[in-house]
N, C-alpha and C positions, 0 to 999 in steps of 0.2 A: 504494499499499500504506499502510495507516495505521499510524502507530508507537503502540506500547504507552505509555501514561502511566509516567513515571519514579516509582518507589516506593521506600521505604527497603529496603535489603537486610537480610533476616531469616534467611537460610539459605544453605548454600553452594550449592544449585541457583540461588537469586536472584543470588548472587555470580558464578556461571558464566555466567549469562545477561547480566549487566551487562559482563562483560568481554568476551564475544563481540561485544557491540553497540559497546562503545567501541574495539574492535580494528578495526572497520570505518573508523574515521575516521583511523587511523594512516596508510594510503596515500593517502586523499584528505581532507587536512586542511580543515575547513569555513572559509568566510571570516567573520571577525570582524563580529559584528552580525547574523548569520543566525540561524533558527530552529536549524539544525543545529549551529551554535557553541554556543548556548545549551544545547541537549541534551548536547553533548560536556561542558561545564562541569559541568552537575548530574550526569552519570555518574561523571565523575572525582571529584566531591566525595563521592558516596554511596560508591564504591568505596574511597576514601581513608578514610572514616569507618568502614567496616566492617572494613577492615585494621587501623586504629589500635586498635580495640576487640578484633578476634579475635586479633590477634598483636602485643600491645603490646611496644614496644622499651623496656626498662628502661635507665635512663642507666648509664654504666660507674662502677665505683667510683672514688674519688679517685686511688689509685695507678694503676690502668689508664689513666685519662685523661691522667695526666702523662706515663707512659711511651709512650702514643701520640704525645702532643704532641712529645716528644723525638725519637722515631723519625721522625716525618713532617718535623720541622725540621731533622733531622740534628744534633741537640744530643747533647752528653755531659751527663753529670749535673752535671759542675762548670761547663761552659759555661752551662747552663740557669740555675744559681744564681747565677753571676757576673753574667751580663747581665740577668736578670729582677728579681734581688733586691739586686744591688750588694755581694754579698760578694767580697771580694778573691780572686782566682783562687789566690793562693798558698795562702789558708787551705783552699781546697778541695783542692789537689792535694798538700799535704804530708802526709807519712805521720803517722798518729796518735801523740800522745805517751803514753807509757806512765804508768800511774797512780803517785802517789807524789811523792817529792821529786825535784826536779833536781839534778842535780850541779853545783856551782859551778865553772864551767871558768874 
């Protein structure tokens, strides 16, 4: 059975066809350096290109990225700033001072 030439994906139908074809390789992975391995690599590239253009992933905003890193690293806000930026931990966990003059004790 002759295989069809690999073309750019231009529609959902093309995308579905490419997915069906690449899925065949998941159960029977081609040996590196073979024509089937080259075909698999090309299919993966055009699928990735189509998905990146069709469903772009926007980068997270700064605050969300920092919160995600803190959660995945198990850091509290104070620990993150203390370790990463060298801010003394005491300065980060002390209650905020009220504005105005300090009383002379």
